[in-house]
Every structure is written in structure tokens, then in C-alpha cells.
Wavefront OBJ file of the C-alpha trace (Angstrom):
o trace
v 71.920 96.358 73.824
v 74.389 93.358 73.265
v 72.641 90.383 71.799
v 72.624 87.434 74.166
v 74.811 85.323 71.970
v 77.375 88.073 71.525
v 77.371 88.653 75.413
v 77.984 84.896 76.023
v 80.789 84.865 73.674
v 82.425 87.991 75.277
v 81.998 86.440 78.682
v 83.497 83.096 77.652
v 86.460 84.978 76.086
v 87.121 87.079 79.107
v 86.780 84.026 81.337
v 89.306 82.039 79.256
v 91.882 84.971 79.121
v 91.793 85.740 82.754
v 91.357 82.223 84.301
v 87.886 82.928 85.691
v 84.707 80.990 85.163
v 81.737 82.539 83.576
v 80.037 82.697 86.932
v 83.005 84.622 88.306
v 82.923 87.018 85.370
v 79.254 87.912 86.470
v 80.475 88.321 90.054
v 83.213 90.730 88.885
v 80.723 92.762 86.852
v 78.684 93.247 89.912
v 81.627 94.752 91.862
v 80.733 98.474 92.481
v 83.954 99.538 90.682
v 82.753 97.983 87.437
v 78.976 98.285 87.813
v 77.253 99.369 84.710
v 80.215 99.015 82.465
v 79.585 97.333 79.075
v 81.317 93.865 78.636
v 83.742 95.275 76.003
v 84.767 98.072 78.377
v 85.389 95.633 81.257
v 87.436 93.416 78.815
v 89.619 96.372 78.062
v 90.254 97.193 81.656
v 90.971 93.659 82.522
v 93.289 92.923 79.570
v 96.152 91.747 81.729
v 94.243 90.664 84.736
v 94.662 87.066 85.897
v 93.326 84.651 88.567
v 95.641 83.444 91.315
v 95.111 81.101 94.144
v 96.592 81.877 97.537
v 97.089 79.773 100.695
v 96.105 81.050 104.142
v 98.733 83.375 105.557
v 100.020 84.405 102.004
v 101.189 88.020 102.134
v 99.889 90.131 99.081
v 101.731 93.393 99.811
v 103.344 95.267 102.655
v 102.422 98.907 103.901
v 104.529 101.186 101.805
v 104.922 98.907 98.765
v 104.297 100.329 95.295
v 100.610 99.868 94.451
v 101.196 98.005 91.276
v 97.828 96.257 91.157
v 94.410 95.888 92.933
v 92.375 92.719 93.569
v 88.943 91.202 93.416
v 87.919 88.387 95.783
v 86.446 85.479 93.943
v 86.474 83.211 96.941
v 88.063 83.299 100.330
v 88.982 86.079 102.692
v 91.620 88.843 102.795
v 92.649 90.988 105.747
v 94.152 94.492 105.580
v 96.029 95.683 108.573
v 98.541 98.271 109.830
v 101.432 97.601 112.162
v 101.976 99.837 115.229
v 105.434 100.993 116.456
v 105.281 98.209 118.950
v 104.796 95.606 116.254
v 101.148 94.845 117.015
v 98.836 94.387 113.975
v 95.544 96.449 113.754
v 92.953 94.997 111.446
v 91.746 97.699 109.149
v 89.286 95.735 107.005
v 88.111 92.282 105.896
v 87.294 91.459 102.299
v 85.165 88.584 101.044
v 83.718 87.183 97.834
v 82.517 89.690 95.301
v 84.638 92.678 96.787
v 87.505 94.614 95.439
v 90.361 96.136 97.470
v 93.515 98.252 96.986
v 92.288 100.184 93.967
v 92.159 103.462 95.892
v 95.939 103.220 96.510
v 96.625 102.517 92.779
v 94.518 105.512 91.728
v 95.794 107.794 94.430
v 99.249 107.954 96.284
v 100.744 104.997 94.347
v 101.664 103.120 97.578
v 99.753 100.721 99.626
v 98.863 102.545 102.958
v 98.265 99.160 104.700
v 99.364 95.489 104.383
v 97.273 92.739 102.893
v 97.294 89.108 103.934
v 95.126 86.044 102.983
v 93.018 85.286 106.015
v 91.627 82.080 104.566
v 92.494 80.200 101.277
v 91.582 82.651 98.512
v 91.012 82.833 94.776
v 91.801 86.478 93.758
v 91.615 88.334 90.443
v 94.970 90.395 90.215
v 94.454 93.530 88.109
v 97.757 95.264 87.178
v 98.020 98.955 87.442
v 99.867 99.546 84.198
v 97.251 98.080 81.880
v 94.284 99.362 83.848
v 95.398 102.986 84.080
v 96.503 102.850 80.411
v 93.077 101.702 79.319
v 91.641 104.671 81.224
v 94.007 107.234 79.757
v 93.191 105.923 76.181
v 89.425 106.048 76.516
v 87.761 109.164 78.064
v 84.337 107.687 77.902
v 85.507 104.671 79.816
v 87.135 106.958 82.496
v 83.815 108.734 82.857
v 81.958 105.492 83.257
v 84.476 104.476 85.969
v 84.164 107.753 87.784
v 80.360 107.246 87.796
v 80.884 103.747 89.304
v 83.215 105.159 91.875
v 80.624 107.731 92.843
v 77.926 105.009 93.262
v 80.441 103.070 95.369
v 80.929 106.094 97.624
v 77.166 106.423 98.017
v 76.976 102.748 98.979
v 79.510 103.268 101.532
v 77.709 106.101 103.063
v 74.500 103.945 103.147
v 76.588 101.238 104.758
v 77.855 103.477 107.534
v 74.381 104.788 108.153
v 73.052 101.447 108.521
v 75.437 100.478 111.255
v 73.470 102.786 113.593
v 69.985 101.753 112.319
v 70.430 97.879 112.058
v 70.655 95.536 114.925
v 73.581 93.095 115.201
v 71.269 90.362 113.964
v 70.088 92.335 110.952
v 73.733 93.302 110.046
v 74.759 89.587 110.255
v 71.782 88.614 108.127
v 72.747 91.157 105.391
v 76.367 90.133 105.533
v 75.578 86.399 105.065
v 73.062 87.228 102.329
v 75.576 89.068 100.327
v 78.054 86.123 100.567
v 75.179 83.942 99.139
v 74.635 86.171 95.905
v 74.529 84.134 92.785
v 74.298 80.782 94.565
v 71.388 78.491 95.076
v 70.154 77.446 98.436
v 71.183 75.707 100.649
v 74.488 77.564 100.747
v 77.584 76.577 102.621
v 79.695 79.610 103.562
v 83.261 79.432 104.841
v 83.982 82.080 107.412
v 87.512 82.866 108.628
v 88.680 80.650 111.520
v 89.211 83.850 113.464
v 85.601 84.894 114.060
v 86.931 88.296 115.685
v 87.630 89.416 112.027
v 84.037 88.925 111.126
v 82.836 90.711 114.321
v 85.141 93.635 113.588
v 83.868 93.817 109.998
v 80.270 94.125 111.373
v 81.158 96.614 114.063
v 80.408 94.314 117.072
v 82.069 92.307 119.828
v 82.662 88.617 119.275
v 80.072 87.630 121.887
v 77.523 89.788 120.150
v 78.272 87.921 117.013
v 77.648 84.630 118.713
v 74.274 85.771 120.009
v 73.279 87.029 116.587
v 74.118 83.596 115.023
v 71.901 81.972 117.703
v 69.019 84.322 116.762
v 69.318 83.328 113.087
v 68.795 79.721 113.765
v 65.010 80.289 113.410
v 65.732 81.137 109.749
v 67.677 77.974 109.025
v 71.183 79.265 109.789
v 73.339 76.812 111.346
v 77.220 76.818 112.241
v 79.758 74.048 112.446
v 83.105 75.473 113.323
v 83.858 78.090 110.562
v 81.122 76.552 108.225
v 77.734 78.279 108.002
v 74.798 76.447 106.284
v 72.027 78.831 105.069
v 68.792 77.294 104.023
v 66.750 80.398 103.032
v 68.721 83.446 101.601
v 65.565 85.375 100.864
v 64.661 85.203 104.549
v 68.025 86.582 105.568
v 67.693 89.386 102.917
v 64.194 90.262 104.228
v 65.453 90.565 107.814
v 68.447 92.677 106.750
v 66.034 95.078 104.931
v 64.003 95.697 108.007
v 66.973 97.682 109.424
v 67.492 99.591 106.275
v 63.900 100.799 105.593
l 1 2 3 4 5 6 7 8 9 10 11 12 13 14 15 16 17 18 19 20 21 22 23 24 25 26 27 28 29 30 31 32 33 34 35 36 37 38 39 40 41 42 43 44 45 46 47 48 49 50 51 52 53 54 55 56 57 58 59 60 61 62 63 64 65 66 67 68 69 70 71 72 73 74 75 76 77 78 79 80 81 82 83 84 85 86 87 88 89 90 91 92 93 94 95 96 97 98 99 100 101 102 103 104 105 106 107 108 109 110 111 112 113 114 115 116 117 118 119 120 121 122 123 124 125 126 127 128 129 130 131 132 133 134 135 136 137 138 139 140 141 142 143 144 145 146 147 148 149 150 151 152 153 154 155 156 157 158 159 160 161 162 163 164 165 166 167 168 169 170 171 172 173 174 175 176 177 178 179 180 181 182 183 184 185 186 187 188 189 190 191 192 193 194 195 196 197 198 199 200 201 202 203 204 205 206 207 208 209 210 211 212 213 214 215 216 217 218 219 220 221 222 223 224 225 226 227 228 229 230 231 232 233 234 235 236 237 238 239 240 241 242 243 244 245 246
């Protein structure tokens, strides 16, 4: 086990090199893709990773572009979409703080199957494919650890899909908000996308159902003002979400 002083030094070194804060390093370590990896292994994988700030509407990549990197959301929101033959955009996924995206394209076909755009001002960790894949090829043990992490992520996805049929809309929203609060002290202010239909789609519900779910959470100290959500008791949200997952 790494001694606390050594761990702190490794975290600070990784933070300085990438442009992250120590708190953001902790956030990245909790991403399913990296969960369980030693700090030294994480530093090797992120040797060329850097933090970038993006404005709302910034295009990250287009469908069919070479998948030369993947991303971790440190703050803000990112939308993935596909364009129909008629030119309409269909939202595929919405990613928030503490989530990674586009790594499957980098590890698989080598081209992005969707387009990615910043839905709200975002702070992203860019992880180049070349250095990441090179680190995996050079270290078989690291590769095995990453495969184990991917397996855990797959199981988490299965549980998430299963919970959609077992949890009420209010429980799903409670779990979603609680996850956005991880690592923060209450009360927490969460910035949602201006377009609430994106959040509704992420949670598998209609916009009007989302509005009703927010109304039911007021008794737990959840209040909304525009796209800002104030959360007084994160533990209460987490407990409510777990009712549907038990």
C-alpha cells in the first residue's frame, strides 16, 4: 500500500502535469475506466493527457473523424449525437462531471461513430490515443487491470439499464443528482444544461415527467432556479435512489 505522503506527492505531480486540481485527480480515479488502478499506473496512462476549457457549442469531433483521443468530464456537459440523412440531430448520450466518453471508439474501430459537442461550458481532460495505447502495449499487467476495469464498467451499465425498469422517475432523478454531488460538501449547486430535454432523455423520461420529479424532490431540500439546482441533503437523495435499486 502506498504511504500517504508518497500518494499525495504522486497526486500533486499528476495534477501539475495535466492541469488538474488534486480534487479532479480524485474524480478521475473514480471513473470506472480507471477504478482500482494504482496511482503510478494512472500517471503512466495519462502521461500526455491535458485539461482544456470549452465554451458552449464547441465541437469536439464529428462522426467519422479518426478517434485520436477520449475525454473525461471534470465539469460541464457534453452531448453525443448522430445526424440523420435529413440533417436532423438525434441525441445519443449526455455526459456530466466524473464520466468518460469516446474511449470505446479509440479502443475499437478507430473512428468516432457519433459527433460530440459541448452542451454547457465544460472543463475536459483530453487523453490522446497514441500515448494511452502505447502504455497499454508496454505493460501487460496494466492492460489486464484496464480490462478488469472495463468489465466492472460493463456490469455497472447492466445494473443501470436494469434500474430503469425498477426505479421511479423521482428515484432516477435523485440518483442522477446525487452522483453529480459526489466529492462536494452540501449545500451543492448543480448546473444543468439549459435544454432540460437532454436531462430527460438521459434519464429515460419525458420533459414533463422530469418537471414533476423535481417538484417531488422539494421535500428533500431540492430547489431549482432556471438551470441551477440547489441540493441541501445529498444523503437523502442517495437514500431515495437506493430504494429503487434494492
